[in-house]
DRENMI-857434 format. One record per residue (C-alpha): x, y, z. Coordinates in steps of 0.02 Angstrom, whole numbers, padded with zeros to 5 digits. Layout:
{{X, Y, Z}}
...
This chain:
{{00593, -00381, -00619}}
{{00612, -00298, -00449}}
{{00475, -00314, -00319}}
{{00483, -00161, -00207}}
{{00326, -00145, -00103}}
{{00249, -00023, 00022}}
{{00231, -00075, 00203}}
{{00152, -00019, 00367}}
{{00297, 00059, 00460}}
{{00315, 00061, 00647}}
{{00393, 00231, 00678}}
{{00425, 00359, 00816}}
{{00298, 00488, 00870}}
{{00333, 00653, 00783}}
{{00393, 00741, 00940}}
{{00515, 00601, 00984}}
{{00592, 00552, 00817}}
{{00753, 00650, 00847}}
{{00771, 00563, 01015}}
{{00730, 00387, 00954}}
{{00831, 00369, 00793}}
{{01011, 00318, 00826}}
{{01167, 00268, 00735}}
{{01202, 00083, 00720}}
{{01259, 00017, 00888}}
{{01428, -00024, 00810}}
{{01454, 00161, 00782}}
{{01476, 00199, 00968}}
{{01620, 00158, 01083}}
{{01581, 00096, 01259}}
{{01589, 00268, 01339}}
{{01480, 00350, 01205}}
{{01352, 00211, 01217}}
{{01340, 00225, 01406}}
{{01316, 00414, 01394}}
{{01182, 00397, 01261}}
{{01086, 00268, 01362}}
{{01100, 00368, 01524}}
{{01049, 00533, 01446}}
{{00908, 00483, 01329}}
{{00769, 00364, 01384}}
{{00691, 00368, 01211}}
{{00844, 00312, 01112}}
{{00821, 00156, 01008}}
{{00985, 00102, 01084}}
{{00884, 00050, 01238}}
{{00795, -00078, 01130}}
{{00957, -00149, 01062}}
{{01043, -00140, 01233}}
{{00905, -00194, 01353}}
{{01027, -00244, 01491}}
{{01059, -00062, 01532}}
{{00888, -00035, 01610}}
{{00881, -00183, 01729}}
{{01069, -00205, 01753}}
{{01056, -00392, 01722}}
{{01189, -00442, 01598}}
{{01151, -00566, 01460}}
{{01265, -00639, 01328}}
{{01262, -00543, 01162}}
{{01170, -00644, 01030}}
{{01097, -00765, 01158}}
{{00913, -00810, 01151}}
{{00893, -00729, 01322}}
{{00965, -00564, 01257}}
{{00858, -00569, 01099}}
{{00700, -00600, 01199}}
{{00742, -00448, 01305}}
{{00766, -00346, 01146}}
{{00594, -00397, 01085}}
{{00517, -00362, 01254}}
{{00594, -00188, 01259}}
{{00533, -00153, 01082}}
{{00357, -00202, 01135}}
{{00375, -00084, 01282}}
{{00416, 00060, 01165}}
{{00259, 00018, 01064}}
{{00152, -00001, 01219}}
{{00211, 00166, 01288}}
{{00169, 00245, 01120}}
{{00346, 00299, 01085}}
{{00310, 00211, 00921}}
{{00153, 00214, 00815}}
{{00105, 00106, 00665}}
{{00033, 00167, 00501}}
{{-00140, 00103, 00458}}
{{-00105, 00064, 00275}}
{{00048, 00013, 00173}}
{{00151, 00164, 00122}}
{{00312, 00210, 00037}}
{{00424, 00332, 00129}}
{{00529, 00463, 00042}}
{{00692, 00491, 00136}}
{{00815, 00633, 00113}}
{{00982, 00652, 00198}}
{{01088, 00808, 00186}}
{{01268, 00788, 00244}}
{{01388, 00932, 00217}}
{{01370, 00970, 00031}}
{{01290, 00805, -00018}}
{{01104, 00770, -00037}}
{{01036, 00592, -00048}}
{{00854, 00555, -00088}}
{{00782, 00379, -00090}}
{{00628, 00275, -00051}}
{{00611, 00164, 00102}}
{{00511, 00008, 00061}}
{{00520, -00182, 00070}}
{{00591, -00303, -00056}}
{{00570, -00489, -00085}}
{{00684, -00627, -00022}}
{{00643, -00717, -00186}}
{{00723, -00573, -00282}}
{{00877, -00599, -00175}}
{{00879, -00787, -00205}}
{{00845, -00780, -00393}}
{{00971, -00644, -00435}}
{{00857, -00495, -00467}}
{{00949, -00420, -00319}}
{{01132, -00418, -00366}}
{{01274, -00439, -00240}}
{{01459, -00397, -00242}}
{{01515, -00450, -00068}}
{{01544, -00620, 00010}}
{{01449, -00654, 00170}}
{{01507, -00751, 00323}}
{{01398, -00899, 00371}}
{{01419, -00869, 00558}}
{{01361, -00688, 00543}}
{{01216, -00738, 00430}}
{{01157, -00862, 00562}}
{{01176, -00736, 00702}}
{{01071, -00606, 00612}}
{{00944, -00738, 00561}}
{{00922, -00787, 00744}}
{{00900, -00603, 00787}}
{{00761, -00584, 00658}}
{{00679, -00748, 00708}}
{{00663, -00699, 00891}}
{{00646, -00509, 00884}}
{{00538, -00506, 00726}}
{{00578, -00334, 00663}}
{{00694, -00247, 00539}}
{{00755, -00081, 00609}}
{{00900, -00041, 00493}}
{{00866, -00047, 00305}}
{{00981, -00125, 00177}}
{{01054, 00007, 00060}}
{{01003, -00028, -00121}}
{{01043, 00059, -00284}}
{{00938, 00057, -00441}}
{{00961, 00134, -00615}}
{{00902, 00314, -00623}}
{{00717, 00323, -00667}}
{{00643, 00487, -00727}}
{{00468, 00448, -00664}}
{{00523, 00401, -00489}}
{{00638, 00553, -00489}}
{{00491, 00665, -00536}}
{{00381, 00592, -00399}}
{{00520, 00615, -00271}}
{{00551, 00793, -00327}}
{{00368, 00840, -00314}}
{{00346, 00762, -00142}}
{{00507, 00840, -00076}}
{{00429, 01013, -00099}}
{{00284, 00971, 00016}}
{{00281, 00979, 00205}}
{{00379, 00831, 00278}}
{{00319, 00715, 00414}}
{{00490, 00713, 00497}}
{{00628, 00841, 00483}}
{{00769, 00839, 00610}}
{{00957, 00855, 00624}}
{{01073, 00744, 00724}}
{{01228, 00789, 00823}}
{{01341, 00736, 00680}}
{{01268, 00883, 00582}}
{{01166, 00773, 00466}}
{{00988, 00823, 00421}}
{{00856, 00687, 00400}}
{{00688, 00716, 00317}}
{{00546, 00592, 00288}}
{{00384, 00607, 00190}}
{{00247, 00475, 00202}}
{{00183, 00423, 00030}}
{{00007, 00356, 00059}}
{{-00084, 00412, -00099}}
{{-00150, 00253, -00182}}
{{-00114, 00324, -00353}}
{{00066, 00368, -00311}}
{{00096, 00204, -00219}}
{{00036, 00108, -00372}}
{{00141, 00213, -00488}}
{{00300, 00186, -00387}}
{{00269, -00002, -00376}}
{{00244, -00012, -00564}}
{{00404, 00084, -00600}}
{{00507, -00030, -00489}}
{{00427, -00184, -00569}}
{{00502, -00128, -00734}}
{{00679, -00123, -00666}}
{{00771, -00286, -00706}}
{{00900, -00278, -00566}}
{{00936, -00184, -00406}}
{{01105, -00186, -00320}}
{{01153, -00204, -00138}}
{{01266, -00058, -00096}}
{{01277, -00098, 00090}}
{{01193, -00236, 00190}}
{{01240, -00404, 00114}}
{{01230, -00495, 00281}}
{{01060, -00420, 00321}}
{{00996, -00477, 00152}}
{{01068, -00652, 00172}}
{{00997, -00672, 00347}}
{{00823, -00619, 00290}}
{{00830, -00751, 00154}}
{{00886, -00881, 00282}}
{{00741, -00838, 00395}}
{{00620, -00849, 00249}}
{{00684, -01022, 00201}}
{{00672, -01079, 00383}}
{{00492, -01022, 00403}}
{{00440, -01090, 00234}}
{{00513, -01260, 00276}}
{{00416, -01268, 00439}}
{{00247, -01242, 00353}}
{{00140, -01354, 00247}}
{{00099, -01207, 00136}}
{{00132, -01022, 00118}}
{{00069, -00888, 00001}}
{{00229, -00790, -00024}}
{{00147, -00635, 00049}}
{{00185, -00672, 00231}}
{{00292, -00540, 00316}}
{{00445, -00653, 00323}}
{{00451, -00654, 00132}}
{{00509, -00473, 00132}}
{{00638, -00364, 00215}}
{{00673, -00179, 00239}}
{{00774, -00075, 00117}}
{{00809, 00103, 00065}}
{{00819, 00123, -00124}}
{{00926, 00260, -00197}}
{{00947, 00299, -00382}}
{{01127, 00278, -00436}}
{{01159, 00465, -00441}}
{{01105, 00481, -00258}}
{{01238, 00367, -00185}}
{{01418, 00411, -00149}}
{{01553, 00277, -00149}}
{{01708, 00320, -00050}}
{{01875, 00232, -00050}}
{{01917, 00107, 00086}}
{{02101, 00121, 00129}}
{{02233, 00012, 00213}}
{{02359, 00037, 00352}}
{{02496, -00088, 00394}}
{{02581, -00099, 00563}}
{{02757, -00138, 00503}}
{{02863, -00147, 00344}}
{{02898, -00333, 00359}}
{{03078, -00300, 00407}}
{{03112, -00182, 00262}}
{{03179, -00005, 00267}}
{{03082, 00132, 00178}}
{{03213, 00132, 00040}}
{{03200, -00057, 00018}}
{{03009, -00046, 00013}}
{{03015, 00086, -00123}}
{{03143, -00017, -00219}}
{{03023, -00166, -00222}}
{{02878, -00054, -00274}}
{{02969, 00010, -00427}}
{{02951, -00160, -00510}}
{{02765, -00134, -00541}}
{{02735, 00049, -00501}}
{{02799, 00218, -00554}}
{{02845, 00292, -00384}}
{{02841, 00482, -00366}}
{{02875, 00582, -00208}}
{{02737, 00708, -00169}}
{{02794, 00867, -00081}}
{{02624, 00908, -00009}}
{{02551, 00892, 00167}}
{{02403, 00793, 00104}}
{{02379, 00682, -00048}}
{{02241, 00572, -00121}}
{{02244, 00468, -00281}}
{{02185, 00575, -00426}}
{{02131, 00437, -00544}}
{{02100, 00250, -00558}}
{{02259, 00145, -00547}}
{{02350, 00275, -00446}}
{{02379, 00232, -00262}}
{{02440, 00347, -00125}}
{{02567, 00291, 00005}}
{{02620, 00379, 00164}}
{{02779, 00316, 00246}}
{{02927, 00398, 00331}}
{{02839, 00567, 00347}}
{{02818, 00575, 00158}}
{{02678, 00550, 00031}}
{{02708, 00452, -00128}}
{{02607, 00423, -00286}}
{{02610, 00243, -00348}}
{{02556, 00238, -00529}}
{{02518, 00061, -00586}}
{{02623, 00010, -00736}}
{{02531, -00047, -00891}}
{{02526, -00232, -00922}}
{{02524, -00295, -00743}}
{{02333, -00311, -00737}}
{{02198, -00364, -00859}}
{{02078, -00218, -00894}}
{{01945, -00344, -00945}}
{{01949, -00431, -00776}}
{{01821, -00350, -00657}}
{{01918, -00405, -00502}}
{{02096, -00401, -00567}}
{{02074, -00221, -00625}}
{{02017, -00163, -00453}}
{{02146, -00055, -00365}}
{{02111, -00148, -00202}}
{{02156, -00312, -00287}}
{{02310, -00235, -00368}}
{{02367, -00171, -00197}}
{{02349, -00344, -00121}}
{{02424, -00439, -00267}}
{{02577, -00330, -00295}}
{{02613, -00248, -00127}}
{{02527, -00321, 00025}}
{{02554, -00504, -00016}}
{{02727, -00515, -00101}}
{{02813, -00370, -00013}}
{{02730, -00352, 00158}}
{{02682, -00536, 00182}}
{{02497, -00503, 00209}}
{{02392, -00636, 00123}}
{{02224, -00642, 00212}}
{{02141, -00472, 00236}}
{{02007, -00547, 00347}}
{{02120, -00624, 00478}}
{{02291, -00541, 00473}}
{{02306, -00427, 00625}}
{{02445, -00325, 00546}}
{{02323, -00238, 00428}}
{{02187, -00113, 00466}}
{{02058, -00019, 00365}}
{{02013, 00165, 00362}}
{{01856, 00227, 00269}}
{{01889, 00364, 00144}}
{{01752, 00470, 00220}}
{{01880, 00513, 00355}}
{{01996, 00587, 00225}}
{{02179, 00551, 00186}}
{{02229, 00648, 00340}}
{{02171, 00497, 00441}}
{{02298, 00389, 00351}}
{{02437, 00512, 00387}}
{{02387, 00523, 00570}}
{{02394, 00334, 00594}}
{{02574, 00331, 00536}}
{{02628, 00491, 00624}}
{{02558, 00427, 00789}}
{{02650, 00261, 00771}}
{{02493, 00156, 00752}}
{{02550, 00101, 00579}}
{{02712, 00102, 00482}}
{{02635, 00134, 00312}}
{{02466, 00179, 00241}}
{{02392, 00159, 00067}}
{{02252, 00260, -00011}}
{{02142, 00199, -00153}}
{{02040, 00289, -00285}}
{{01852, 00259, -00254}}
{{01767, 00117, -00347}}
{{01639, 00181, -00472}}
{{01458, 00124, -00476}}
{{01490, 00056, -00650}}
{{01632, -00053, -00586}}
{{01528, -00113, -00439}}
{{01387, -00164, -00557}}
{{01512, -00248, -00674}}
{{01571, -00356, -00531}}
{{01394, -00396, -00473}}
{{01330, -00432, -00649}}
{{01472, -00555, -00681}}
{{01443, -00646, -00515}}
{{01610, -00592, -00445}}
{{01652, -00542, -00267}}
{{01749, -00388, -00213}}
{{01896, -00403, -00094}}
{{01852, -00362, 00088}}
{{01831, -00178, 00131}}
{{01832, -00113, -00049}}
{{01697, 00018, -00032}}
{{01622, 00137, 00096}}
{{01450, 00193, 00039}}
{{01353, 00345, 00095}}
{{01225, 00386, 00158}}
{{01221, 00288, 00320}}
{{01047, 00263, 00392}}
{{00982, 00284, 00568}}
{{00913, 00135, 00664}}
{{00736, 00144, 00730}}
{{00677, 00278, 00609}}
{{00561, 00164, 00511}}
{{00536, -00017, 00567}}
{{00466, -00166, 00472}}
{{00374, -00294, 00579}}
{{00394, -00479, 00540}}
{{00252, -00529, 00654}}
{{00097, -00602, 00573}}
């Protein structure tokens, strides 16, 4: 059963929260990052990029850099940019983006749940990245960006969230990407106990986004446990930060592919090869997205095409083989376009569906790719099917919303 516990968050002062919370550092290009750092002294980006302040460059991921990150975080605490709650709390989080509303609970979960399978995974992690993030946690000793979890809809938790969401929030601000963020602190002992009990009755929770952060937290826990004669299991390193959304408050987008060239084929030859396993239909529209599972979109030669998968070429009882991303690789990318390793082949790129199919068209029209392929979004049911059967999705199969801000609520690993 899931262990989802309250914690004492380190969080921005109320008047500075909109200035502190930032997108993940990977979400900024070099110019944007420089402008953010120069124009906002309170941005959490200063903690993650401490070299900006003193001008002394350090190697990313080095112990020297990580020690500077920790030092800068301590500075934010010392200058009271951050405060820390006195008692363990849950935090209700709401994000409104365009026409979508997402409501979840920010809390901590157990590394033991990750290791024993209560927390279900669907993505393969890279050892090098796990180690890098583990070193970050070991030196810096804080979680600033929660793992995105999903859990089966629960009427009691839903009712609690609904009631709290009609009270005055502790934070309520909008960011320049036109997203509204709202946070309520849940410190009532009765409500905290009730939420903990409801989660303890849930057999499995699912990682929607954050597999490497989960794996690195487990690595750190094992490291610290091995260096001690004894431990209680309640030390801070036994837990890590997450945001828990009921299944109906997550949105899974497609994750699409672009390919730089046609592997020496003409458009007519490409279409000829495709007709072996797909029903190919020309679409006379300026924009096109797959309308159902097992229909792919293709944009090539200034034209959209529908690629309907023919019956019999995949096993509907195979959780991986029936994925459209796997079908695309198995019957188009690999045999026709000579792309066999999605992780290393530089001829292939990935475009999140949140950018719309127009982004696929633009890549081809601007000459950055020769062909693009759109996929129908993976359903939550299919994701759970893969996780429950201990299977692993192909790389870049899903783009999950909402995306969280860094530095909004921080979990300290210091004891």
